[in-house]
N, C-alpha and C positions, 0 to 999 in steps of 0.2 A: 895924153895923161889920164884923161876921165875914165878911161878903160880901165885900166890898172887900179884906179880909186876905186872903182864900179865893183871891180871883183873883189878886192881887198874887204871893201864895207861888206860885200855878200857875202864871204866868209866870215867877216867877224860877228855876224847875226846870224850864221848858222851854229858857230861857237857860243853865241849865247844860249840860243834856244837849247841847243842839249847837252851844253856841259855846266855843270854847275848843280847844285840843289840849293830850295830854300833854306833862309839861315832863320827865319823865325821860329818861334818858339809852337813847338805844338802843344803843349802842356795845356798852354791860354790861363797860365797863372804868371802873368807879370808881376815883376817887382814894385815897390810901392813908386810913384812918380814918374814912370817911364811909359811908354807908350810903344806896341809890338803888335807889326801885321800878321795876321792870320797868316797858316804857311799857303793855303791855297789863294791868299791874293799877294803874297809874292812870286809865287809860281806865274801868276795871271801877269806882273809887271812885265818880270823876266820874259814869256813869250811875247809880250806885246812888244817890247824894246826890240827884240829878236826877229820878230818881222818887220816891222815900219824898218829895221837897218838890211832886212833882204830885198824889201821892196825899193829902197833908192837906192842899193847898189843896183840892183837889176836896173831901174831906170837911167842911172850913169852911165852902166855898161852900154846900152844899146841907144844912148842918145837922146833921151827924151828930157833928162834932167840937166842941169849946170850948175855946176860951184856960184855962178856970177850972172 
């Protein structure tokens, strides 16, 4: 079961890294009372989550990590 979950998490991590675009504003002029991330920070967070997902998926697949 952990091999299936590892493969699924690995694929989800790849999808997170390579699909989608940052949704943060690129013009740098947020409206009053709001906070927006710069587009580079949004992309860095996206890649960080993707890399962690790929890493955990590989660890699950090869038996180095366990859910419980």
